[in-house]
C-alpha positions as CSV (number, residue, x, y, z in Angstrom):
1,M,-33.6,53.6,52.6
2,A,-33.3,56.6,54.9
3,H,-35.0,56.5,58.1
4,I,-38.4,58.5,57.7
5,E,-38.9,60.7,60.8
6,Q,-42.7,61.8,60.2
7,D,-45.7,59.8,59.5
8,P,-46.7,60.5,56.0
9,N,-50.5,59.7,56.9
10,L,-50.5,63.2,58.7
11,E,-49.5,64.8,55.5
12,V,-52.2,67.1,53.7
13,R,-52.0,67.6,49.9
14,P,-51.0,71.2,49.3
15,D,-53.5,73.4,47.4
16,H,-52.4,73.6,44.1
17,A,-54.9,76.0,43.1
18,G,-53.7,78.4,45.5
19,P,-51.3,81.4,45.0
20,H,-48.0,79.6,46.0
21,Y,-48.5,77.3,42.8
22,T,-49.3,80.2,40.4
23,A,-45.9,80.0,38.6
24,V,-46.0,76.3,38.2
25,R,-49.6,76.4,37.0
26,N,-48.7,79.2,34.5
27,Q,-45.9,77.0,33.3
28,L,-48.1,74.1,32.7
29,V,-50.7,76.6,31.1
30,G,-48.0,77.6,28.8
31,A,-47.4,74.2,27.8
32,G,-50.8,73.7,26.7
33,L,-52.9,72.5,29.7
34,T,-55.9,74.2,31.1
35,E,-55.8,75.5,34.5
36,D,-57.8,72.8,35.8
37,Q,-55.8,70.3,34.1
38,A,-52.5,71.8,35.6
39,I,-54.1,71.7,38.9
40,A,-55.1,68.2,38.6
41,S,-51.8,67.3,37.2
42,L,-50.1,68.8,40.3
43,N,-52.4,66.9,42.5
44,E,-51.8,63.6,40.7
45,S,-48.0,64.2,41.0
46,W,-48.4,64.8,44.6
47,D,-50.6,62.1,45.3
48,L,-48.1,59.4,43.6
49,G,-45.2,60.8,45.7
50,H,-47.5,60.6,48.8
51,Q,-48.3,56.8,48.0
52,E,-44.5,56.1,47.7
53,R,-44.0,57.8,51.0
54,L,-46.9,55.7,52.5
55,A,-45.5,52.4,51.3
56,E,-42.0,53.2,52.5
57,W,-43.4,54.3,56.0
58,N,-45.4,50.9,56.0
59,T,-42.3,49.0,55.1
60,Q,-40.4,51.0,57.9
61,V,-43.0,50.5,60.8
62,E,-43.3,46.6,60.0
63,T,-39.4,46.4,59.8
64,E,-38.9,48.0,63.1
65,R,-41.9,46.1,64.6
66,Q,-40.3,42.9,63.5
67,M,-36.8,44.0,64.9
68,K,-38.2,44.8,68.1
69,E,-40.0,41.5,68.2
70,D,-36.8,39.7,67.3
71,D,-35.0,41.7,70.3
72,E,-37.7,40.6,72.7
73,C,-37.4,37.0,71.6
74,R,-33.5,37.1,72.0
75,A,-34.1,38.6,75.5
76,L,-36.3,36.0,76.5
77,E,-34.1,33.2,75.2
78,Q,-31.1,34.6,77.0
79,A,-33.1,35.0,80.0
80,E,-34.1,31.4,80.0
81,E,-30.7,30.4,79.2
82,A,-29.4,32.3,82.4
83,R,-32.1,30.6,84.4
84,K,-31.2,27.0,83.3
85,K,-27.4,27.6,84.0
86,Q,-28.4,29.4,87.5
87,E,-30.4,26.0,88.1
88,E,-27.7,23.8,86.9
89,E,-25.0,25.7,89.1
90,E,-27.3,25.3,92.3
91,E,-27.9,21.7,91.5
92,R,-24.1,21.2,91.2
93,E,-23.6,23.1,94.5
94,R,-26.3,20.9,96.1
95,R,-24.5,17.8,95.1
96,E,-21.2,19.0,96.4
97,I,-22.7,19.6,99.7
98,E,-24.2,16.3,99.6
99,K,-21.0,14.5,98.9
100,K,-19.3,16.4,101.9
101,Q,-22.1,15.3,104.3
102,P,-21.3,11.9,106.1
């Protein structure tokens, strides 16, 4: 799935009754629909596509959230591992110093 750049929640359904859709409406009317049916059909088509975009967006947001959470967990685990190694090294050095003392 391609990365979605813009949130489809911000999309607004076009005005299918407006002049920019006259040619498409005329084709639908020529195929036997009324003007209102043609507009409703265009609206329904857009709504279906919009619902698909919303579902894809929500999946993407959840996937990115999970990836970020996984990255944060890995970073915490690595920091904890580094801390433990540092403590072990300090303890080893402390023992070495104690062995050298009379």
